[in-house]
C-alpha positions in Angstrom: 8.1 -7.2 21.2 9.8 -10.4 20.2 8.5 -11.3 16.7 8.8 -14.7 15.0 8.9 -15.1 11.2 7.9 -18.5 9.9 9.7 -18.9 6.6 7.8 -21.8 5.1 5.6 -22.8 2.2 3.8 -25.2 4.4 2.0 -28.0 2.5 0.5 -26.5 -0.6 -3.1 -27.5 -1.1 -3.8 -28.8 2.4 -5.3 -26.4 4.9 -5.3 -29.1 7.6 -1.5 -29.8 7.2 -0.7 -26.1 7.2 -2.6 -25.6 10.5 -0.4 -28.3 12.0 2.7 -26.6 10.7 1.4 -23.3 12.2 0.6 -24.9 15.5 4.1 -26.3 15.9 5.7 -23.0 14.9 3.5 -21.2 17.4 4.6 -23.6 20.1 8.3 -23.0 19.3 7.8 -19.2 19.0 6.0 -19.0 22.3 8.7 -21.1 24.0 11.3 -18.6 22.7 9.4 -15.6 24.2 7.7 -14.4 21.0 4.5 -12.3 21.3 3.8 -12.4 17.6 4.2 -15.1 14.8 4.0 -14.1 11.2 3.6 -16.5 8.2 4.3 -16.2 4.5 1.8 -15.1 1.8 -1.2 -17.5 1.3 0.3 -19.8 3.9 -3.0 -21.3 4.9 -3.6 -22.9 1.4 -0.4 -22.6 -0.6 0.4 -20.1 -3.3 0.8 -21.9 -6.7 -2.3 -24.1 -6.5 -4.2 -22.8 -9.5 -7.9 -22.8 -9.3 -7.9 -24.6 -6.0 -7.2 -21.2 -4.4 -10.8 -20.3 -5.0 -12.1 -23.7 -3.8 -10.1 -23.3 -0.6 -10.9 -19.7 0.1 -12.8 -19.0 3.3 -14.5 -16.0 4.9 -12.4 -14.0 7.4 -14.5 -15.5 10.2 -14.6 -19.1 8.7 -13.5 -22.4 10.2 -9.8 -21.8 9.6 -10.0 -18.5 11.3 -11.4 -20.2 14.3 -8.7 -22.8 14.2 -6.0 -20.1 14.1 -7.7 -18.3 17.0 -7.5 -21.6 19.0 -3.8 -21.9 18.2 -3.1 -18.3 19.2 -5.0 -18.6 22.4 -3.5 -22.0 23.4 0.1 -20.8 22.9 -0.5 -17.2 24.1 0.8 -15.2 21.2 -0.7 -13.2 18.3 -0.6 -14.8 14.8 -0.7 -13.0 11.4 -1.4 -15.5 8.6 -1.9 -15.2 4.9 -4.9 -16.8 3.3 -7.4 -16.5 0.4 -10.5 -14.7 1.7 -13.9 -15.4 0.2 -16.4 -12.6 0.3 -19.4 -13.7 -1.8 -18.2 -14.3 -5.4 -15.0 -12.4 -4.8 -11.7 -13.8 -3.5 -9.0 -11.6 -2.0 -5.4 -12.3 -1.2 -5.6 -11.5 2.5 -3.7 -11.3 5.8 -5.4 -11.6 9.1 -4.0 -10.7 12.5 -5.4 -12.7 15.5 -4.6 -11.5 19.0 -3.2 -13.7 21.7 -6.6 -14.1 23.3 -8.0 -15.4 20.0 -9.9 -12.3 18.9 -9.5 -11.1 15.2 -7.7 -7.8 15.4 -7.3 -6.8 11.7 -7.8 -8.1 8.2 -6.0 -6.7 5.1 -6.7 -7.4 1.4 -3.8 -7.1 -1.0 -4.0 -3.8 -2.9 -1.4 -4.5 -5.7 -1.7 -7.9 -7.4 1.4 -9.3 -9.1 1.4 -11.2 -12.4 -1.2 -13.1 -14.3 -1.8 -15.7 -11.6 -2.9 -13.2 -9.0 -4.9 -11.0 -11.4 -6.7 -14.0 -12.7 -7.7 -15.4 -9.2 -8.0 -12.4 -6.9 -9.9 -9.1 -6.5 -7.9 -5.9 -5.7 -8.2 -4.7 -2.1 -9.1 -1.0 -1.7 -7.9 -0.1 1.8 -4.1 0.7 1.8 -3.6 1.2 5.6 -4.9 -1.4 8.0 -3.5 -1.3 11.6 -3.9 -2.8 15.0 -2.4 -2.2 18.4 -0.3 -5.0 19.8 1.9 -4.9 23.0 2.2 -1.1 22.8 3.1 -1.0 19.1 1.0 0.0 16.1 1.2 -2.9 13.8 0.4 -2.4 10.1 -0.5 -5.1 7.5 0.6 -5.4 3.9 1.4 -8.2 1.4 4.4 -8.9 -0.9 4.2 -6.6 -4.0 2.5 -3.9 -1.9 5.8 -3.1 -0.2 7.5 -2.4 -3.5 5.4 0.8 -3.9 7.0 3.5 -1.7 3.7 5.4 -1.5 2.1 2.4 0.3 4.7 2.2 3.0 4.9 6.0 3.4 1.1 6.0 4.0 1.7 3.6 6.9 4.5 5.7 8.3 2.3 8.8 8.2 -0.5 6.8 9.9 1.9 5.9 12.8 2.8 2.3 12.0 5.7 1.0 14.1 6.0 -2.6 12.8 4.9 -3.4 9.3 4.0 -7.1 8.6 4.6 -8.2 5.0 4.0 -11.8 4.2 5.4 -12.5 0.8 5.8 -15.0 -2.0 9.0 -13.5 -3.3 10.4 -15.5 -6.2 13.6 -15.8 -8.2 15.1 -13.5 -9.7 13.7 -10.8 -7.4 15.7 -11.6 -4.2 17.1 -8.1 -4.2 13.8 -7.0 -2.7 14.4 -9.0 0.4 18.1 -8.1 0.5 17.9 -4.4 -0.3 14.5 -2.9 -0.8 12.9 -4.0 2.5 15.8 -2.6 4.7 15.6 0.7 2.8 11.8 0.9 3.3 12.3 0.4 7.0 15.0 3.1 7.1 13.3 5.7 4.9 10.0 5.3 6.8 11.5 4.8 10.3 9.7 1.6 11.2 10.4 -2.1 11.6 9.5 -4.3 8.7 8.9 -8.0 9.0 9.1 -9.6 5.5 8.2 -13.3 5.6 8.8 -15.4 2.5 8.0 -18.8 1.1 10.8 -21.2 0.1 11.6 -23.8 -2.6 9.9 -24.8 -5.8 6.1 -24.5 -6.0 4.5 -25.0 -9.4 6.3 -22.7 -11.8 7.7 -20.5 -9.1 11.0 -20.7 -7.1 10.6 -18.9 -3.8 13.9 -17.5 -2.5 13.4 -17.3 1.3 15.7 -14.6 2.8 12.9 -13.5 5.2 14.1 -10.5 7.3 13.1 -8.3 10.2 14.6 -4.9 9.3 14.9 -2.1 11.9 14.4 1.6 11.4 18.2 2.0 11.0 18.1 -0.3 7.9 19.9 -3.1 9.7 18.5 -6.6 9.6 17.8 -7.8 13.1 17.3 -11.3 11.8 17.6 -12.9 8.4 16.8 -16.4 7.2 18.5 -18.4 4.5 17.0 -20.3 1.7 15.4 -23.2 3.7 12.4 -23.5 6.0 13.2 -21.7 9.1 11.8 -19.9 12.2 13.7 -16.8 13.0 13.1 -14.3 15.9 14.0 -10.7 16.6 12.8 -7.9 18.8 11.0 -4.7 17.7 12.2 -2.3 20.3 10.1 0.9 20.9 13.1 2.7 22.6 15.3 2.1 19.6 12.4 3.2 17.3 12.0 6.5 19.2 15.7 7.2 19.2 16.0 6.4 15.5 13.0 8.7 14.6 14.6 11.5 16.6 18.0 11.1 14.7 16.4 10.6 11.3 13.5 13.1 11.0 12.4 12.2 7.5 8.7 12.5 8.3 9.2 15.9 10.0 11.3 17.2 7.2 8.8 16.3 4.4 7.5 19.1 2.2 4.1 17.7 1.0 3.3 20.8 -1.0 6.1 19.8 -3.4 4.7 16.3 -4.0 1.4 16.9 -5.6 2.4 15.5 -9.0 2.9 12.1 -7.4 -0.8 11.7 -7.2 
């Protein structure tokens, strides 16, 4: 399944402008044969926008979700986008997957919040594994800091995730996560990982780009630089099956030895 990674910070503070950026990226991705487009963390509103994140938060089935569904349907590809989700008085840092026919397939709420900004503005999600079926692959959803917890990614591996989507707002000086940690996560869990970052200066944060789609062999199938970019790579079920046969980590586990981890 050809997967497009939109490395962009969009236009922080403007949902309308970010929908335009998303629409254009979806057009380009579909023209290149992509079946799935993935954005960065909180792409719909921007990340470092302070209290405005609460003001711009919407329900999972709100007006912006309808707009994304229209974009997905018009271009004929699935879209996974980061946004602040309002549920009553609570706001979550969320990721929603919309299928190519415009239906909402899955919604994930970030389970590990990073730093004071996130802890001050968001509520912790409580469901670690959220999945959907897409083009014959089991797609899992996760956000940024979540992927740095090996237990999180292993839970997805044990649940059968083939392609893990990880929108992120990875900032300096933590670029080693994109460069090293993410490919290792893909290898040790025998899955594809699509890690999609923001870029440039935003408020007090400097986002480092380096978005990557890493394969189950730990090799980057595509990697972006430090500027806004749309990159594409394929998640190949045949390669995934062969890699899992050659690297039987999940089969060789001894869960009885790991009780202390919990």
